C-alpha positions as CSV (number, residue, x, y, z in Angstrom):
1,M,0.0,0.0,0.0
2,K,2.9,2.3,0.8
3,H,4.4,1.8,-2.7
4,Q,1.0,2.4,-4.3
5,V,0.7,5.7,-2.5
6,C,4.2,6.8,-3.5
7,Y,3.5,5.9,-7.1
8,L,0.3,7.9,-7.0
9,L,2.0,11.0,-5.6
10,V,4.8,10.8,-8.3
11,S,2.1,10.5,-11.0
12,I,0.3,13.6,-9.6
13,I,3.5,15.6,-9.5
14,L,4.4,14.7,-13.1
15,L,1.0,15.6,-14.4
16,T,1.0,18.8,-12.5
17,R,4.4,19.8,-13.9
18,H,3.4,19.1,-17.5
19,P,-0.2,18.4,-18.6
20,D,1.1,16.0,-21.4
21,A,3.5,14.1,-19.2
22,G,1.3,11.0,-19.2
23,A,0.6,11.2,-22.9
24,V,3.4,8.8,-23.9
25,N,2.1,6.1,-21.7
26,N,-1.4,6.5,-23.2
27,D,-0.3,6.2,-26.8
28,S,-1.1,3.0,-28.5
29,V,1.6,0.6,-29.7
30,S,1.1,-1.3,-33.0
31,I,2.5,-4.8,-33.4
32,L,2.4,-6.9,-36.6
33,F,2.6,-10.7,-36.7
34,A,3.6,-12.6,-39.8
35,G,3.1,-16.3,-40.1
36,D,5.4,-19.2,-41.1
37,T,8.5,-17.6,-42.8
38,V,11.1,-19.8,-44.5
39,L,14.3,-18.2,-45.7
40,D,15.5,-21.4,-47.4
41,G,14.5,-22.4,-51.0
42,I,13.6,-19.9,-53.6
43,P,13.3,-16.9,-51.1
44,G,16.8,-17.7,-49.9
45,K,18.1,-17.8,-53.5
46,E,16.5,-14.4,-54.2
47,I,18.4,-13.0,-51.3
48,E,21.6,-14.6,-52.6
49,Q,21.0,-12.8,-55.9
50,G,20.7,-9.4,-54.1
51,K,16.9,-9.3,-54.2
52,D,14.5,-8.7,-51.3
53,P,11.6,-11.2,-51.1
54,F,9.9,-9.1,-48.4
55,S,9.9,-5.9,-50.6
56,A,6.2,-6.0,-51.5
57,F,5.4,-5.6,-47.8
58,T,8.0,-3.0,-46.9
59,S,5.5,-0.1,-46.6
60,I,3.0,-2.2,-44.6
61,L,5.6,-3.5,-42.2
62,N,6.9,0.0,-41.7
63,T,3.5,1.1,-40.4
64,A,4.1,-0.8,-37.1
65,D,6.1,-0.1,-34.0
66,I,7.0,-3.8,-33.6
67,R,7.2,-6.5,-36.3
68,I,7.3,-10.2,-35.4
69,A,7.5,-13.4,-37.6
70,N,7.6,-17.1,-37.0
71,L,11.1,-18.1,-38.3
72,E,10.1,-21.6,-39.7
73,C,13.7,-22.7,-40.4
74,V,17.1,-22.8,-38.9
75,V,19.7,-20.2,-40.0
76,A,23.1,-21.8,-40.0
77,T,25.9,-23.4,-41.9
78,T,26.4,-26.4,-39.6
79,G,24.4,-29.5,-38.8
80,D,23.0,-32.6,-40.5
81,A,19.5,-32.8,-41.9
82,A,17.0,-34.7,-39.7
83,D,15.1,-37.7,-41.1
84,K,11.9,-36.0,-42.1
85,N,10.0,-35.0,-45.2
86,F,10.9,-31.3,-45.1
87,T,14.0,-29.8,-43.7
88,F,14.7,-26.1,-43.9
89,R,18.2,-24.4,-43.4
90,A,18.8,-20.9,-44.5
91,H,22.2,-19.2,-45.0
92,P,23.2,-16.5,-42.5
93,R,23.3,-14.0,-45.4
94,T,19.5,-13.9,-45.1
95,L,19.6,-12.3,-41.7
96,P,20.4,-8.6,-42.7
97,V,17.3,-8.7,-45.0
98,L,15.2,-10.2,-42.2
99,K,16.5,-7.5,-39.9
100,N,15.4,-4.8,-42.3
101,H,11.8,-5.9,-41.9
102,F,11.4,-7.6,-38.5
103,D,12.4,-6.8,-35.0
104,A,12.0,-10.3,-33.5
105,V,11.2,-13.9,-34.4
106,S,9.6,-16.8,-32.7
107,L,11.7,-20.0,-32.7
108,A,9.0,-22.2,-31.3
109,N,8.2,-24.4,-34.2
110,N,8.9,-27.9,-35.6
111,H,11.6,-26.8,-38.1
112,S,14.0,-25.0,-35.7
113,G,15.6,-28.4,-35.0
114,D,15.8,-29.6,-38.7
115,F,19.7,-29.7,-38.6
116,G,20.2,-30.5,-34.9
117,R,21.2,-28.7,-31.8
118,I,24.6,-27.5,-33.2
119,A,22.9,-25.6,-36.0
120,F,20.2,-24.3,-33.7
121,T,22.9,-23.0,-31.3
122,E,24.7,-21.4,-34.2
123,M,21.4,-19.6,-35.1
124,L,21.0,-18.3,-31.6
125,G,24.4,-16.6,-31.9
126,L,23.7,-15.2,-35.3
127,L,20.4,-13.7,-34.3
128,D,22.0,-12.1,-31.3
129,Q,24.8,-10.8,-33.5
130,H,22.4,-9.2,-35.9
131,K,20.3,-7.8,-33.0
132,I,17.2,-9.7,-34.0
133,G,15.1,-10.4,-30.9
134,R,14.1,-14.0,-30.3
135,F,11.8,-16.0,-28.1
136,G,10.4,-19.5,-27.9
137,G,13.8,-21.1,-27.9
138,G,17.2,-20.9,-26.2
139,H,20.4,-22.4,-25.0
140,N,18.5,-24.2,-22.3
141,L,15.1,-24.8,-20.8
142,L,15.1,-21.6,-18.7
143,E,16.1,-19.4,-21.6
144,A,13.6,-21.0,-24.0
145,H,10.8,-20.1,-21.6
146,Q,12.0,-16.5,-20.9
147,P,9.8,-13.8,-22.5
148,L,11.3,-11.4,-24.9
149,I,10.5,-7.9,-23.4
150,I,10.0,-5.1,-25.8
151,E,9.4,-1.6,-24.5
152,R,7.7,1.0,-26.7
153,K,6.1,4.3,-25.6
154,G,6.3,3.3,-21.9
155,L,4.6,-0.1,-22.5
156,R,6.5,-3.3,-21.5
157,I,5.3,-6.1,-23.8
158,A,6.2,-9.7,-23.1
159,L,6.4,-12.2,-26.0
160,L,6.2,-15.9,-25.3
161,G,6.4,-18.7,-27.9
162,Y,5.6,-22.4,-27.7
163,D,5.6,-25.4,-30.0
164,E,3.2,-28.2,-29.6
165,F,3.5,-30.1,-32.9
166,M,5.1,-33.5,-32.4
167,P,7.7,-34.9,-32.2
168,R,8.8,-33.4,-28.9
169,S,12.4,-34.4,-29.4
170,F,13.7,-30.9,-30.0
171,E,12.5,-29.4,-26.7
172,A,15.1,-27.5,-24.7
173,N,16.1,-29.1,-21.4
174,T,18.1,-28.1,-18.4
175,H,21.4,-28.1,-20.1
176,T,20.5,-28.5,-23.8
177,A,19.4,-26.0,-26.5
178,G,16.0,-26.3,-28.1
179,V,12.5,-24.8,-28.3
180,A,9.9,-24.1,-25.6
181,W,7.4,-26.9,-25.5
182,S,3.7,-26.2,-24.8
183,E,3.1,-27.9,-21.5
184,D,-0.1,-26.3,-20.0
185,E,1.1,-25.9,-16.5
186,Q,4.4,-24.4,-17.6
187,V,2.7,-22.0,-20.1
188,I,0.4,-20.7,-17.5
189,A,3.3,-20.2,-15.0
190,D,5.3,-18.4,-17.7
191,I,2.5,-16.0,-18.4
192,K,2.0,-15.2,-14.7
193,Y,5.8,-14.9,-14.2
194,A,6.1,-12.4,-17.1
195,R,3.9,-10.1,-15.1
196,S,5.2,-10.7,-11.6
197,H,8.9,-10.9,-12.3
198,Y,9.4,-9.1,-15.6
199,K,6.8,-6.5,-14.8
200,A,5.2,-6.8,-18.2
201,D,2.2,-4.6,-18.9
202,L,1.0,-6.9,-21.7
203,V,1.7,-10.5,-22.4
204,L,1.3,-12.0,-25.9
205,T,1.7,-15.7,-26.8
206,F,2.7,-16.9,-30.3
207,M,1.7,-20.6,-30.6
208,H,2.7,-23.3,-33.1
209,W,-0.2,-25.7,-32.8
210,G,-3.1,-27.5,-34.6
211,W,-3.3,-29.8,-37.6
212,E,-2.1,-28.9,-41.0
213,N,-4.7,-27.8,-43.6
214,E,-7.6,-27.7,-41.0
215,L,-9.6,-24.6,-41.6
216,S,-11.1,-24.6,-38.1
217,A,-9.3,-24.7,-34.8
218,G,-9.5,-28.0,-32.9
219,N,-10.6,-28.5,-29.3
220,R,-7.1,-28.6,-28.0
221,Q,-6.3,-25.2,-29.4
222,R,-9.5,-23.7,-28.0
223,Q,-8.9,-25.2,-24.6
224,L,-5.3,-24.0,-24.3
225,G,-6.2,-20.6,-25.9
226,H,-8.8,-20.0,-23.2
227,S,-6.4,-21.2,-20.5
228,M,-3.8,-18.7,-21.6
229,I,-6.3,-15.8,-21.5
230,D,-7.5,-16.9,-18.1
231,A,-3.9,-16.9,-16.9
232,G,-3.4,-13.3,-18.0
233,A,-2.4,-13.3,-21.6
234,D,-3.7,-10.3,-23.5
235,A,-3.8,-12.0,-26.9
236,V,-3.0,-15.4,-28.4
237,I,-1.7,-15.7,-32.0
238,G,-1.3,-19.1,-33.7
239,G,0.4,-20.7,-36.6
240,H,1.5,-24.0,-38.1
241,P,-1.6,-25.3,-39.9
242,H,-0.3,-23.5,-43.1
243,V,-3.8,-22.1,-43.6
244,V,-5.8,-19.4,-41.8
245,Q,-8.2,-20.5,-39.2
246,D,-11.1,-19.0,-37.3
247,V,-10.8,-16.2,-34.7
248,E,-12.4,-15.5,-31.4
249,Q,-12.8,-12.8,-28.7
250,Y,-12.6,-14.6,-25.4
251,H,-13.3,-12.4,-22.3
252,G,-12.7,-9.5,-24.7
253,K,-9.3,-10.7,-25.7
254,P,-8.4,-12.0,-29.2
255,I,-7.4,-15.5,-30.1
256,I,-6.3,-15.8,-33.7
257,Y,-6.0,-19.5,-34.1
258,S,-3.8,-19.5,-37.2
259,I,-2.5,-16.6,-39.4
260,G,-1.2,-19.2,-42.0
261,N,1.9,-18.9,-44.1
262,F,3.9,-15.8,-44.9
263,M,6.9,-16.8,-46.9
264,I,7.5,-20.5,-48.0
265,D,7.9,-22.2,-51.4
266,A,6.9,-25.7,-50.1
267,L,3.2,-25.4,-50.7
268,D,0.7,-28.3,-51.2
269,N,-2.6,-26.6,-52.1
270,E,-4.3,-23.3,-52.9
271,A,-5.3,-22.6,-49.3
272,Q,-1.7,-22.7,-48.2
273,T,-1.0,-19.7,-50.5
274,K,-3.2,-17.4,-48.5
275,G,-2.3,-15.9,-45.1
276,W,-2.9,-13.0,-42.8
277,L,-0.6,-10.3,-41.6
278,L,-2.1,-9.5,-38.1
279,R,-2.0,-6.1,-36.6
280,L,-2.8,-5.4,-32.9
281,E,-3.2,-1.9,-31.4
282,L,-2.1,-2.0,-27.8
283,T,-2.5,0.2,-24.8
284,R,-1.9,-0.4,-21.1
285,N,-5.5,-1.6,-21.0
286,G,-4.9,-4.3,-23.5
287,V,-5.7,-4.8,-27.2
288,Q,-7.9,-1.9,-28.3
289,S,-8.3,-3.2,-31.9
290,W,-7.0,-5.7,-34.3
291,D,-7.2,-6.3,-38.1
292,T,-5.7,-8.6,-40.7
293,H,-4.2,-7.9,-44.1
294,L,-4.5,-10.5,-46.8
295,V,-1.3,-12.2,-48.0
296,K,-1.0,-14.1,-51.3
297,I,2.1,-16.3,-51.8
298,D,3.2,-16.9,-55.4
299,P,4.6,-20.3,-56.7
300,Q,8.1,-19.1,-55.8
301,G,7.1,-18.7,-52.1
302,I,7.2,-14.9,-52.2
303,P,4.4,-13.0,-50.5
304,F,2.4,-10.1,-52.0
305,P,-0.3,-8.0,-50.4
306,V,-3.9,-8.4,-51.7
307,S,-5.4,-5.0,-52.4
308,D,-9.0,-6.0,-52.5
309,G,-11.2,-8.3,-50.5
310,Q,-12.1,-8.4,-46.8
311,A,-10.5,-9.9,-43.7
312,P,-11.4,-10.2,-40.0
313,C,-11.1,-7.2,-37.7
314,W,-12.3,-6.0,-34.3
315,D,-12.3,-2.9,-32.2
316,N,-13.5,-2.3,-28.6
317,E,-16.1,0.2,-29.7
318,S,-18.2,-2.2,-31.8
319,N,-17.0,-5.2,-29.7
320,H,-17.8,-7.5,-32.6
321,I,-15.6,-9.4,-35.0
322,N,-16.4,-8.1,-38.5
323,M,-15.2,-8.5,-42.0
324,C,-13.4,-5.3,-42.9
325,D,-11.9,-3.8,-46.0
326,N,-8.4,-5.1,-46.5
327,K,-6.5,-2.0,-45.4
328,L,-4.1,-1.4,-42.5
329,P,-4.0,2.0,-40.7
330,M,-1.1,4.0,-42.3
331,T,0.8,5.1,-39.2
332,H,4.6,5.1,-39.2
333,R,7.3,3.7,-37.1
334,N,9.1,6.0,-34.6
């Protein structure tokens, strides 16, 4: 109670000195989420040739304060390919291009371990070297479950990422690098710890879950999504099915079950060529609005914005999920 009184007195003094002193904390922060992004294959070859496969989205990505992608590959020169149908390893030369467009990436997916723990550990160092934020994976279990804290306009935003697509063999453990696995009890504890220990104002979770090509979220996704919101998450964003799935407002907070693909040339069907770029507008009170921008991926795996059509959106004034014109607010990064 003593600390609360002191904080109130300081706030009153600041507001008395300058009537706009609290304005920064009241400003909204915009954050964009892109789905599965693979820098191997044709997109990687374009970068090798000096091209930028993200270029069609430069102006849209630059409207956000924070830009996040799911990095659906390992970036390394080491390691041996795992025995699986698809393995993705991108060259480190792709990272400066990634850095131009994204501030951080989630590593919590089923392709981070495609070339083993040596390659994954190399990637951790490369991302740090290029100052690209990372979450959902780390050198050990503790680091894999640590939130990435990004502070903008006085808001402390915690990002947590989890994989729950089998096999579980690439989970980080006490002394071994890997990804954060989605164990319900641990996820709930991480969300609460992000607030209590890291003093996060907002907590966002980026999930790798569900079954491929399913257009509707399954019971498991819904159960866990609700549990995360109940634990204190302000929004839940999902990927992995390679297609977009349904959306929900649960206790006034968004669960976007799958935003689909963003950049990948390993596509099986037409539905996999369509994704969403998700934008959230955040304040200290939570998500004030969100909308989606349609993404179309060409046969080379390169994404392009769709200029017409409608996509899901929500704001706290209407308090209903609607289908809105496919346009993102044109505000600019600070």
